[in-house]
C-alpha positions in Angstrom: 99.4 135.9 107.3 97.3 138.0 109.9 97.3 135.2 112.1 101.0 134.9 112.2 101.4 138.6 112.7 98.8 138.4 115.4 100.7 135.6 117.1 104.0 137.6 116.8 102.3 140.6 118.4 100.8 138.6 121.0 104.2 137.1 121.8 106.2 140.3 121.5 103.9 142.0 124.0 104.1 138.9 126.3 107.8 139.3 126.4 107.5 142.9 127.0 105.3 142.6 129.8 107.4 139.7 131.2 110.5 141.6 131.0 108.9 144.6 132.8 107.7 142.3 135.9 111.3 140.8 136.1 112.8 144.3 136.2 110.5 145.3 138.8 111.0 142.4 140.8 115.0 142.9 140.6 114.5 146.5 141.7 112.5 145.4 144.6 115.2 143.0 145.6 118.0 145.3 145.2 115.8 147.9 147.3 115.3 145.4 150.0 118.9 144.7 149.9 120.2 148.1 150.0 117.3 149.6 152.1 119.4 150.2 155.5 122.0 152.3 153.5 119.2 154.3 151.5 117.7 154.9 154.8 121.0 155.9 156.5 121.6 158.3 153.6 118.3 159.9 154.0 118.4 159.8 157.9 122.2 159.2 159.1 122.6 157.9 162.5 125.1 159.7 164.9 128.1 157.4 165.3 129.9 157.0 168.6 132.8 154.9 169.2 134.0 154.1 172.9 137.5 152.6 173.0 139.5 151.1 176.2 142.9 151.2 176.2 145.1 148.0 176.6 142.1 145.4 177.5 142.0 141.9 176.1 138.7 140.4 175.2 139.5 137.6 177.7 139.3 139.6 180.7 135.5 140.4 180.8 132.3 138.5 182.0 130.7 139.2 178.9 133.3 136.9 177.2 133.2 134.2 180.0 135.4 135.4 182.6 133.1 135.7 185.6 136.0 137.0 187.9 136.0 140.4 186.1 132.3 141.5 185.9 131.3 143.7 183.2 127.7 144.4 183.6 127.6 147.3 181.1 129.2 145.1 178.2 126.6 142.8 179.2 123.7 145.2 179.1 125.0 146.6 175.7 125.4 143.2 174.3 121.7 142.4 175.0 120.7 145.3 172.6 123.0 144.8 169.8 125.7 142.4 168.2 128.6 140.9 169.9 131.7 139.8 168.1 133.7 136.8 169.1 136.6 136.9 166.8 137.7 140.7 166.6 141.4 141.5 166.3 143.6 144.4 166.0 146.2 145.0 163.3 149.0 145.6 165.8 149.4 144.8 169.5 150.6 148.4 170.5 149.0 151.6 171.0 150.1 153.9 168.2 150.2 151.3 165.4 146.7 149.9 166.4 145.2 153.4 166.3 146.7 154.3 163.1 145.5 151.1 161.3 141.9 152.1 162.6 142.1 155.7 161.5 143.6 154.9 157.8 142.1 151.5 157.1 145.8 150.3 156.2 147.8 147.7 158.0 151.2 149.3 159.6 153.6 148.6 156.7 151.1 150.5 154.3 150.6 153.6 156.7 153.9 153.9 157.9 153.0 153.5 161.7 154.8 150.3 162.5 156.7 150.6 165.7 154.9 152.2 168.6 155.2 155.9 169.2 155.0 156.5 165.5 152.7 158.0 163.3 151.6 157.5 159.6 154.0 158.9 156.8 153.2 162.2 155.4 150.3 162.1 152.8 148.6 159.0 154.2 144.8 159.5 153.8 142.8 159.7 156.9 139.4 158.0 157.0 137.9 160.9 159.1 138.1 163.2 155.8 135.5 160.5 154.4 133.4 160.6 157.5 133.4 164.5 156.9 132.6 164.1 153.2 129.5 161.9 154.3 128.3 164.9 156.1 129.4 164.2 159.7 131.1 166.5 162.1 133.9 164.3 163.5 135.3 164.8 167.0 137.5 162.9 169.4 138.0 162.9 173.2 140.7 161.1 175.1 143.0 158.6 173.6 141.7 158.0 170.2 145.0 158.6 168.4 148.5 158.4 169.9 149.5 161.9 169.0 148.5 165.1 167.4 145.0 163.8 166.8 143.3 166.7 165.3 146.4 167.6 163.1 147.3 164.2 162.0 144.1 162.7 161.2 141.8 166.0 160.3 139.3 165.8 163.2 137.0 168.9 163.4 137.5 169.0 167.1 140.0 166.9 169.5 141.0 166.9 173.0 143.7 164.6 174.5 142.2 164.0 178.0 143.6 161.2 179.8 142.0 161.0 183.3 138.7 159.4 183.3 136.9 161.9 185.6 138.2 164.8 183.5 137.2 162.9 180.4 133.6 162.3 181.6 133.3 166.1 182.2 134.6 167.4 178.7 132.4 164.9 176.8 129.4 165.7 178.7 130.0 169.5 178.3 130.5 169.0 174.5 127.3 167.0 173.8 125.3 169.3 176.1 126.4 172.4 174.3 126.6 171.0 170.6 124.3 172.8 168.4 125.4 171.5 164.9 122.8 170.4 162.5 125.5 167.6 161.3 125.2 164.3 162.3 128.0 163.6 164.6 130.7 161.1 165.0 132.0 161.0 168.2 135.4 158.9 169.4 135.7 158.6 173.0 138.9 156.7 174.2 140.0 156.0 178.0 143.1 155.1 179.2 141.5 152.4 181.5 143.2 150.0 181.8 146.5 151.2 180.8 149.2 150.9 183.4 149.9 152.3 186.0 146.7 150.5 187.4 144.3 151.8 190.1 145.9 152.4 193.6 143.0 151.3 195.6 140.9 148.2 194.3 137.5 147.1 195.3 138.4 143.3 194.5 140.3 140.9 196.9 143.4 139.7 195.6 142.7 136.4 197.0 139.9 136.0 194.6 141.6 137.0 191.3 142.5 134.5 188.5 145.1 134.6 185.8 146.1 133.0 182.7 147.7 129.6 183.0 151.3 131.1 181.7 151.4 133.5 184.6 152.8 133.0 188.2 150.7 133.1 191.3 152.6 135.4 193.8 151.2 138.1 196.1 152.3 140.9 194.0 150.8 139.4 190.7 147.4 139.1 192.9 147.6 142.9 193.9 148.5 143.9 190.4 145.6 141.8 189.1 143.3 143.3 191.5 144.2 146.7 190.5 143.8 145.8 186.7 140.2 144.7 187.4 139.5 148.0 189.1 140.4 149.7 185.9 138.1 147.3 183.8 135.1 148.3 186.4 135.7 151.8 185.8 136.0 151.8 181.9 132.9 149.4 182.2 131.0 151.8 184.5 131.6 154.9 181.9 130.4 152.7 179.0 126.8 152.7 180.7 127.0 156.4 181.7 128.2 157.2 178.2 125.4 155.3 176.3 122.8 157.1 178.6 124.3 160.4 177.9 124.2 160.1 174.1 120.7 158.6 174.1 119.6 161.7 176.0 121.4 164.2 173.8 121.5 162.4 170.4 118.4 160.3 170.6 117.9 156.6 169.5 119.4 156.9 165.9 122.9 156.2 167.1 125.3 153.4 166.0 127.3 152.9 169.2 130.4 150.8 169.2 132.9 149.6 172.1 136.1 147.9 171.5 139.8 148.1 172.7 143.0 148.9 171.0 144.7 145.4 171.9 145.4 143.2 175.1 146.4 144.5 178.1 150.2 144.9 179.6 150.7 141.4 181.0 153.0 138.8 180.0 152.2 137.2 176.5 149.5 140.2 176.0 150.2 143.5 174.7 153.4 143.7 172.3 152.6 140.1 171.4 150.6 138.5 168.5 149.1 135.6 170.9 145.3 136.1 171.1 145.9 137.6 174.5 147.4 140.7 172.6 145.5 140.8 169.5 141.9 139.6 170.3 139.6 142.5 171.8 136.1 143.1 172.7 133.6 144.3 170.0 129.9 145.2 170.7 127.8 147.4 168.2 124.3 148.5 168.7 121.9 150.5 166.3 118.3 150.3 167.5 115.8 148.9 165.0 118.7 148.2 162.6 121.0 145.6 164.4 119.2 142.8 165.9 119.4 142.6 169.5 121.3 140.1 171.7 123.1 138.4 168.6 126.4 136.8 168.8 128.5 136.8 165.7 131.7 134.6 165.1 132.5 136.5 161.9 136.4 137.4 161.9 136.9 141.0 161.5 139.9 143.6 162.2 140.2 147.0 163.5 141.0 148.2 160.0 137.5 147.4 159.0 135.8 149.4 161.6 135.9 153.1 160.2 134.9 151.6 156.6 131.7 150.2 158.3 130.9 153.2 160.0 131.1 155.1 156.7 128.8 152.7 155.0 126.2 152.8 157.7 126.3 156.5 157.5 125.6 156.4 153.9 129.1 157.6 152.7 131.6 156.3 150.2 134.3 154.0 151.4 137.6 155.0 149.4 139.1 152.4 147.2 142.5 150.8 148.0 142.1 150.1 151.7 142.9 146.9 153.5 140.0 147.4 155.6 136.6 146.2 154.4 133.1 147.1 155.7 131.2 144.3 157.6 128.1 146.3 157.6 126.2 143.3 156.0 127.0 141.2 159.1 125.8 143.9 161.5 122.5 144.1 159.2 122.0 140.5 159.0 122.8 140.1 155.3 126.0 138.1 155.8 127.4 135.7 158.3 131.0 135.9 157.4 133.5 138.5 156.8 137.1 137.5 156.6 139.0 134.0 156.3 142.4 135.4 157.7 143.7 137.6 160.0 147.2 139.4 159.5 148.8 140.8 162.5 152.2 142.6 163.0 154.3 144.0 165.9 157.4 145.6 165.1 159.0 147.5 168.0 158.4 149.8 170.9 161.7 151.9 171.2 164.6 150.2 173.2 162.2 148.3 175.6 161.0 146.2 172.6 162.9 145.1 169.7 161.3 141.8 168.8 159.4 142.0 165.7 156.6 139.5 165.0 154.1 138.8 162.2 151.1 136.3 162.4 148.5 134.8 160.3 145.2 133.4 161.9 142.3 131.4 160.6 139.4 130.6 162.8 141.2 127.4 163.9 145.1 127.8 163.4 147.6 130.6 163.8 151.1 130.7 162.7 153.6 133.1 164.1 157.0 134.2 162.4 159.4 135.7 165.1 161.7 137.7 162.8 164.7 137.9 165.2 164.5 134.7 167.6 168.0 135.3 168.6 167.2 138.2 170.7 165.3 138.5 174.0 161.8 139.3 174.2 161.4 142.2 176.8 159.0 145.2 177.2 158.4 148.0 179.7 156.8 145.7 182.6 159.7 143.4 183.0 162.4 146.0 182.6 161.1 148.9 184.7 159.1 146.9 187.2 157.2 149.7 188.4 154.3 149.4 191.1 150.9 148.7 189.8 152.8 148.1 186.3 155.4 145.3 186.6 156.7 145.0 189.9 155.4 141.5 190.3 158.3 140.6 188.0 160.7 140.9 191.0 158.8 138.0 192.6 158.7 135.9 189.2 162.5 136.2 189.1 163.0 135.3 192.8 160.3 132.2 192.4 162.4 130.9 189.5 165.5 130.4 191.3 163.8 127.5 193.2 161.0 126.6 190.9 161.4 125.1 187.5 157.9 125.5 186.3 158.4 129.3 186.9 161.8 129.2 185.3 160.1 127.6 182.2 157.4 130.3 182.0 160.2 133.4 182.2 162.3 131.3 179.7 159.6 131.2 177.2 158.7 134.7 177.8 161.9 135.8 176.9 163.1 133.2 174.5 161.0 132.0 171.2 161.8 130.0 168.3 161.5 131.5 164.8 158.3 129.8 164.3 155.3 129.1 166.2 152.0 127.1 165.2 149.0 127.0 167.8 145.6 125.1 167.1 143.9 128.5 168.7 140.2 127.1 168.5 141.4 124.1 170.9 144.4 126.0 172.7 143.1 129.3 173.8 146.4 130.4 175.8 148.7 129.2 173.0 150.4 126.8 175.4 151.2 124.1 172.8 153.6 124.9 170.2 152.9 122.2 167.1 155.5 123.6 164.8 157.5 120.3 165.0 154.6 118.2 164.3 154.9 116.2 161.3 151.4 115.7 160.7 151.1 119.6 160.5 153.8 120.1 157.9 151.3 120.7 154.9 149.4 123.3 157.0 152.6 124.9 158.2 153.9 125.2 154.6 150.5 126.8 153.4 150.3 129.2 156.2 153.9 130.1 155.7 153.2 130.7 152.0 150.2 133.0 152.9 152.0 135.0 155.2 155.1 135.7 153.1 152.6 136.6 150.1 150.7 139.0 152.3 153.9 140.8 153.6 155.0 141.1 149.9 151.5 142.4 148.9 151.9 144.9 152.0 155.3 146.1 151.2 156.6 144.6 154.6 160.0 143.9 154.2 160.4 142.6 157.8 162.9 144.9 158.7 164.4 144.5 162.1 165.5 147.5 164.0 169.0 147.6 165.1 
C-alpha cells in the first residue's frame, strides 16, 4: 500500500508541475501576443491623422500612377505599411467623415446625405480616445460641420486654406504643454475643387481614366488637379517632420483621404474611383517598415484601430473593427466584404446607390435608375471645377464615343456587376452574363441582408 501511495503522490506532483509549466507557457504566449497593446498602455503613442479631401487612391505615384508624383507618400510608405484595399463608407464628404468619427455606417449614424450630421445622441469615438487619456484636437477639414460641438474634440479649428492650416498646426504643436498623449487630426481641403489656378504640370503630359474625354479643358483641369495633389503631398512631408520634432518618435502617423475626387465616376459614386483611397500607417519599431498589405479595411475601422493602439477600450456595437492586428503583424486579413452607400447631395445629386465589394467582384444597386445621375461639376461647370463639361457635350454632338460616355454617366441600369480585380475602371458590366447568375444572386442576398441589419430602408429622396 505504501508503494501505491508513493506512486500516487509522484503522479500527483508530476501533474501539478506539468500544469504549472503549461500555465507559464500560456501566459508567455499571451504576453507575447499582447505585448504591443501592453506597451502602448504603459507608454501610449501620440496619434496623428492627416486627411486629404477628394483624392482617389489611383491618383498617386505610390499606387502606380507615375504621372502624379507623390514622393512624400513614397517616403512614408518606406517607413510603414501601405494598404492597397482601403475603402470609405460613403463617397461624399460629410457621410464619410461622420462614419470615421462614429465607427458606424451612414444609415446607423444618421448622416446619409451629404451636408448632414449624425442624429442627436450618436456616440462619438473622440470620447473613447479621451477616455484612453488622449487630448484630441482637430485642425482643418476633419468633420464637415461643428467639429468641436458635434464630436467632442478638446480643441478644433476649421481652417481651409493650406498655408493658414500649416501655420495654426505648427503654432499649436510648438506651444502645446499638455502632459497627455496627443491625438491630432489635420485635414487639408486639397484636392477639393476649385483646383489651383496655376499649375507646374504641363497639360499636354497629363493622363486621365479611360472613361474620360481628351479635350483641352479637361487637360487644363487635370493639370490643376495634379498641382493640388503635389501640395498636399508636400505638406505631408512637412507635417511628419514637425511632429517628429515636437512629439518625438513614438507617434502613430496615418494618412488617408475621405473619398475619390470630383471627376466623373469618382466622388458621389461607388465605383472604386470614388471609394478606394490611399492609406499609409507608420509607427517606428512597432509597424514593420516598407510593407504592403492587401487586407481589406474601411474608414469605419480607423479610429477603433487608433483606440486599440493607444491602449484604450473600443466600445461594443460598432460597425468598425480594429485592424491593429494587421498593422502589428499578427494578422494578414481583416474584412471579406466592403459595403458602401451613397444617398444624395442636395438638389445636385439625387441618385442613391449601394454596393458590396469582395476582393474580386463588386455588385452595385442603383436605387432610382429611372433618374438622371448628375452632380455639381456637370451642372455648375465652373472654371477649375467642371468647366470641361462644355467641351464634352460639344464633342458628343459629332463623336459617338463621347456620347456613349456621357450617356453612361447620366443613365445607369438598376444593377451593375464588375470583376474589379480584372477591370480596374469598371468598364464592363457583367450583370447580364448568364454564367454569373449564381454570383449575382449571392451578392444581392448579402447586400439586402446587410441593408436590413443596418436599418437602411433604401429611401429615395423626392
